[in-house]
C-alpha positions in Angstrom: 0.0 0.0 0.0 1.1 3.5 -0.7 -1.0 6.4 0.4 -0.4 10.2 0.5 -2.5 13.0 2.0 -2.0 16.6 0.8 -2.6 19.7 2.9 -6.0 20.2 1.3 -7.2 16.9 2.9 -7.3 15.0 -0.4 -6.2 11.4 -0.4 -4.5 9.4 -3.1 -4.5 5.6 -2.5 -2.7 3.1 -4.7 -3.0 -0.6 -4.9 -6.6 -0.5 -3.7 -6.3 -0.3 0.1 -6.9 2.3 2.7 -4.9 2.7 5.9 -6.9 1.3 8.8 -5.9 2.8 12.2 -6.8 1.2 15.5 -6.6 3.8 18.3 -6.5 3.7 22.1 -8.7 6.5 23.4 -9.0 6.2 27.1 -10.6 8.8 29.3 -11.5 8.2 33.0 -15.2 8.2 33.9 -15.1 11.3 36.0 -13.1 13.5 33.6 -14.5 15.6 30.8 -12.8 15.3 27.4 -9.4 17.1 27.1 -7.1 18.2 24.4 -6.1 14.7 23.5 -9.7 13.7 22.7 -10.3 17.0 20.8 -7.2 16.4 18.7 -8.1 12.8 17.8 -11.7 13.6 17.0 -10.6 16.5 14.7 -8.0 14.4 12.9 -10.3 11.4 12.5 -12.9 13.8 10.9 -10.3 15.0 8.4 -9.1 11.5 7.7 -12.7 10.3 7.2 -13.4 13.0 4.7 -10.3 11.8 2.9 -11.6 8.2 2.8 -9.4 6.8 5.6 -10.7 4.4 8.2 -10.1 5.0 11.9 -11.4 2.8 14.8 -11.0 3.7 18.5 -11.2 1.6 21.6 -12.8 3.8 24.3 -14.8 3.4 27.5 -17.6 5.9 26.5 -17.9 6.9 22.9 -17.2 10.6 22.5 -18.2 11.0 18.9 -21.7 9.9 19.5 -22.4 12.4 22.3 -20.0 15.3 22.7 -18.1 16.4 19.5 -18.0 15.7 15.8 -15.5 13.0 14.7 -14.9 10.5 11.9 -13.9 7.3 13.7 -15.8 4.1 14.5 -16.1 3.6 18.2 -15.2 0.2 19.7 -17.0 0.4 23.1 -15.0 -1.0 26.0 -17.1 -1.0 29.2 -14.9 -0.9 32.2 -15.3 -1.3 36.0 -13.7 0.3 38.9 -14.0 3.7 40.8 -10.3 4.3 41.4 -7.8 5.0 38.5 -5.7 1.9 39.3 -8.8 -0.3 39.1 -10.0 1.4 35.9 -6.5 0.8 34.5 -6.6 -2.9 35.2 -10.2 -3.3 33.8 -9.3 -1.1 30.7 -6.1 -3.0 29.9 -7.8 -6.4 29.9 -11.1 -5.5 28.2 -9.6 -3.2 25.6 -7.1 -5.9 24.6 -9.9 -8.4 24.3 -12.0 -6.0 22.3 -9.1 -5.3 19.9 -8.5 -8.9 19.3 -12.2 -9.5 18.6 -12.3 -6.5 16.2 -9.2 -7.8 14.4 -11.1 -11.0 13.5 -13.4 -8.9 11.3 -11.3 -5.9 10.3 -7.7 -5.9 9.0 -5.9 -3.1 10.8 -2.6 -1.7 9.7 -1.3 0.2 12.7 -2.1 0.8 16.4 -2.2 4.5 17.5 -2.1 5.7 21.1 -3.9 9.1 21.3 -1.6 10.3 24.1 1.3 9.1 26.2 -0.5 8.5 29.5 -0.2 5.0 31.0 -3.7 4.0 30.0 -3.1 4.5 26.3 0.5 3.5 25.9 0.0 0.3 27.9 -3.0 -0.8 25.9 -1.5 0.3 22.5 1.7 -1.6 23.2 -0.1 -4.8 24.3 -2.5 -4.7 21.4 0.3 -4.0 18.9 2.2 -7.1 20.2 -0.9 -9.3 20.2 -1.8 -8.3 16.6 1.8 -8.1 15.4 1.3 -4.5 14.2 3.5 -1.4 14.3 2.5 1.2 16.9 2.7 5.0 17.1 2.0 7.3 20.0 1.1 11.0 20.3 3.4 12.6 22.9 1.9 15.8 24.1 4.4 16.4 26.9 6.4 14.4 29.4 4.8 14.7 32.7 8.1 14.6 34.7 9.5 17.6 32.8 9.9 20.6 35.2 11.0 23.8 33.4 11.7 25.5 36.8 15.1 23.8 36.4 15.7 25.4 33.0 14.7 24.7 29.4 15.9 21.1 29.5 14.0 20.2 32.7 15.5 17.2 34.5 18.9 15.9 33.4 18.5 14.1 30.1 14.8 14.4 30.6 14.8 11.1 32.5 12.4 10.2 35.3 13.8 10.8 38.8 11.1 9.3 41.1 12.4 11.0 44.3 12.6 14.4 42.7 9.3 14.0 40.9 7.5 13.0 44.1 9.0 15.9 45.9 7.9 18.3 43.2 4.3 16.8 43.4 4.3 17.2 47.1 5.3 20.8 46.9 2.2 21.4 44.7 -0.1 19.9 47.3 -0.5 16.4 45.9 -0.9 13.7 48.6 1.8 11.1 49.3 -0.4 8.4 47.8 -1.2 10.5 44.8 2.4 11.4 44.3 3.5 7.8 44.5 0.9 6.7 41.9 2.0 9.5 39.5 5.7 8.6 40.0 4.9 4.9 39.3 2.9 6.0 36.2 5.7 8.1 34.9 8.2 5.3 35.4 5.9 2.9 33.5 5.3 5.4 30.7 9.1 5.9 30.3 9.6 2.1 30.2 6.8 1.5 27.7 7.6 4.3 25.3 10.7 2.6 23.7 8.3 -0.2 22.5 6.7 2.1 19.9 7.7 2.3 16.3 6.9 6.0 15.9 6.4 9.1 18.0 4.2 12.1 17.0 4.6 15.3 19.0 2.7 18.6 19.0 5.9 20.7 19.1 9.6 20.4 18.1 10.5 21.0 21.8 8.9 17.7 22.8 10.5 15.9 19.8 13.9 17.0 21.1 13.1 15.7 24.6 12.2 12.3 23.1 15.5 12.2 21.2 17.4 13.0 24.4 15.6 10.0 25.9 17.2 7.9 23.1 14.0 7.7 21.0 15.7 9.0 17.9 14.1 6.9 15.2 10.8 8.0 13.7 10.1 11.1 15.8 7.8 13.6 14.0 6.7 17.0 15.1 3.3 17.1 13.5 1.8 20.0 15.5 -1.6 20.9 16.8 -4.6 23.1 15.8 -8.0 24.2 17.1 -11.5 24.4 15.8 -12.3 28.1 15.5 -15.4 29.1 17.5 -15.2 32.8 16.8 -18.7 34.4 16.7 -19.2 38.0 15.4 -17.0 41.0 16.1 -14.7 41.3 19.2 -14.6 44.5 21.2 -13.2 45.7 24.5 -16.4 47.5 25.3 -18.3 44.4 26.4 -15.6 43.1 28.7 -15.0 43.3 32.4 -11.7 43.9 34.1 -11.3 40.1 34.3 -8.8 37.4 33.6 -9.6 33.8 32.6 -7.9 30.5 33.2 -9.1 27.2 31.6 -7.5 23.9 32.4 -7.0 21.1 34.8 -6.4 21.9 38.4 -3.6 19.4 38.8 0.1 19.4 39.2 2.2 21.3 36.7 -0.7 23.7 35.9 0.4 26.3 38.4 -3.1 26.7 39.8 -2.0 27.4 43.4 0.5 30.0 42.1 -2.4 31.5 40.1 -4.2 32.4 43.4 -1.0 34.0 44.8 -0.6 35.9 41.5 -4.1 37.2 41.8 -3.6 38.5 45.3 -0.6 40.5 43.9 -2.8 41.8 41.0 -5.5 42.9 43.5 -3.0 44.9 45.5 -2.5 47.3 42.6 -5.6 46.7 40.6 -8.6 46.5 43.0 -11.8 45.2 41.4 -10.0 42.8 39.0 -11.6 39.4 38.8 -10.2 36.0 38.0 -12.4 33.2 36.5 -11.0 29.7 36.9 -12.6 26.9 34.8 -11.7 23.3 35.4 -11.4 20.7 38.1 -8.9 18.3 39.4 -7.0 17.0 42.4 -6.1 20.4 43.7 -9.6 22.0 43.5 -10.2 22.0 47.3 -6.7 23.1 48.0 -7.2 26.1 45.7 -10.5 26.9 47.5 -8.6 27.0 50.8 -5.8 29.1 49.3 -8.3 31.5 48.0 -9.8 32.0 51.5 -6.4 32.2 53.1 -5.3 35.0 50.8 -8.6 36.8 51.1 -9.4 36.6 47.4 -12.8 35.0 47.6 -14.5 38.2 46.4 -12.3 38.3 43.3 -11.8 34.7 42.3 -14.6 32.6 40.9 -14.1 28.8 40.7 -16.5 27.5 38.1 -15.5 23.9 38.0 -16.0 22.1 34.6 -18.1 24.0 32.1 -19.5 23.3 28.7 -17.9 24.8 25.6 -20.6 27.3 25.3 -20.2 28.4 28.9 -16.5 28.8 28.4 -17.1 30.8 25.2 -19.3 33.2 27.2 -16.6 33.7 29.8 -14.0 34.4 27.1 -16.3 37.1 25.7 -16.4 38.8 29.1 -12.6 38.6 29.8 -9.8 40.9 28.9 -6.9 38.5 29.3 -6.2 34.8 29.5 -3.6 33.8 32.0 -1.9 30.5 32.7 1.0 29.5 34.9 1.1 26.0 33.5 4.6 24.4 33.2 3.4 21.1 31.6 2.5 22.0 28.0 3.4 20.5 24.7 1.6 23.0 22.6 -0.9 25.1 24.7 -4.3 24.4 23.1 -6.1 26.5 25.7 -3.9 29.4 24.8 -4.7 29.0 21.1 -8.4 28.9 21.8 -8.1 32.1 23.9 -6.3 33.8 21.0 -9.0 32.6 18.7 -11.5 34.4 20.9 -9.5 37.6 20.7 -7.9 37.4 24.2 -4.4 38.5 24.8 -2.4 35.9 26.7 0.1 35.9 29.6 2.0 32.7 30.3 5.4 31.3 31.4 8.3 31.3 28.9 8.7 27.5 28.5 10.2 26.0 25.3 6.9 24.6 23.8 5.0 27.9 24.3 8.0 29.9 23.1 8.1 27.8 20.0 4.4 28.1 19.3 3.5 31.6 20.5 6.6 33.8 20.9 6.0 35.5 17.5 2.4 36.5 18.4 2.2 40.2 19.5 -0.8 39.3 21.7 1.2 36.8 23.8 3.4 37.9 26.7 5.8 35.2 28.0 7.4 35.8 31.4 10.4 34.1 33.1 9.2 31.0 34.9 8.6 31.6 38.5 8.8 35.4 38.4 5.4 36.3 39.8 6.3 40.0 39.9 6.9 40.1 36.2 3.8 38.1 35.3 1.7 40.2 37.7 2.8 43.4 36.0 2.0 41.9 32.6 -1.5 41.0 33.6 -2.2 44.4 35.2 -0.9 46.1 32.1 -3.4 44.3 29.8 -6.3 44.7 32.2 -5.8 48.4 32.2 -5.0 49.0 28.5 -6.9 51.7 26.7 -9.7 50.2 24.7 -8.0 51.0 21.3 -4.8 49.3 22.4 -6.7 46.3 23.7 -8.6 46.1 20.4 -5.2 46.1 18.5 -3.9 43.2 20.6 -7.1 41.3 20.1 -6.9 41.7 16.3 -3.3 40.4 16.4 -4.5 37.4 18.5 -7.1 36.3 16.0 -4.9 36.9 13.0 -2.0 34.8 14.5 -4.1 31.8 15.4 -5.4 31.5 11.9 -2.3 29.6 10.9 -3.3 26.5 12.9 -5.2 24.2 10.5 -6.5 20.7 11.2 -6.3 19.8 7.5 -2.5 20.6 7.6 -2.0 18.7 10.8 -4.0 15.7 9.5 -1.8 15.6 6.4 1.4 15.8 8.4 0.3 13.1 10.9 -1.0 10.8 8.2 2.2 11.0 6.2 4.2 10.3 9.4 2.1 7.3 10.2 2.6 6.0 6.6 6.4 6.4 7.1 6.2 4.5 10.4 4.2 1.7 8.7 6.5 1.4 5.7 9.7 1.4 7.9 8.2 -1.2 10.1 7.3 -3.5 7.2 10.8 -3.2 5.7 12.3 -4.2 9.0 10.1 -7.2 9.7 
């Protein structure tokens, strides 16, 4: 088989066969869909329009209920309330479901939609059982900590003691830190079993190469689905900042509350809206009370896309202190809504957004610098804010799902062809 996909989403297939992808698409019962699911659904839609076939093992089909997609769901009902019990159930049942599906459908390649332990474990097992090559999308390495510089930990390798200490400093319990450290070690052990690695930025590709994964590493990028509605104006906006993301380690959520107490000291009346949930949600509530910010910080929990869009329309700036990004999809979505962005200057964000006039990147950990940047945007004259907003929407127009789908498909084709030559 020889297949190519051009940037217009058109497919050319020779010798009469389409590439059939079998994906692992795990998401825990109590989590809403995240960037990984959004990305896969968007790519599968582009591939389906080009005539390619994609199937996905998943606990609860997303395509049927939450977002448009182009893949065929292979439902894998799982049991268990805790993540470890869900992992055990998922691993066994997803493998069984994949073997059963392979009796009726000839798959060409196994695809892990992200590099968490749930997806890399199942993808590796299924690929071995079906004797197929496997590729994994690596969004970011969870043990990377840019507070130690651009390269993170030495050689980007997992140091369990250091990783657990970092998690503890962010408010994660001892048991939670231990589970995450074990998961990181397992992910690092399983990753070398894959035949190809697809990353959302060159920065992450370089990290994988430093891990020794030098063969078949492709930076295919990321994109968003534009949701822009009507004109954008500063006149309809409050003096408010918005954060959207998980309230977990590496996302800087606790630092965000400290930052807002600093903003309030010089910009009374400013508001911070936080959308998302996670392990640190209650800790953040306590920190908000401790710093006396309850009147100025709104914790919204998880919200629908439409509710988030409404909050974007009322905000003047998007702020994130996340240090665990591979691309920054929440930033891209904020720019698409016309919001200027303030964030840490970490390699993936620098690569993706440093050229955007509406994005301000600050030295990691320097709360004084990032506080000043947020205050400046909150108090910009309307005409200056409108100029930044225009630059934001103009910049984000470069991110195209059809382009990413073409790059990713061509990378998968290369992985498949190299694997077949070596077998």
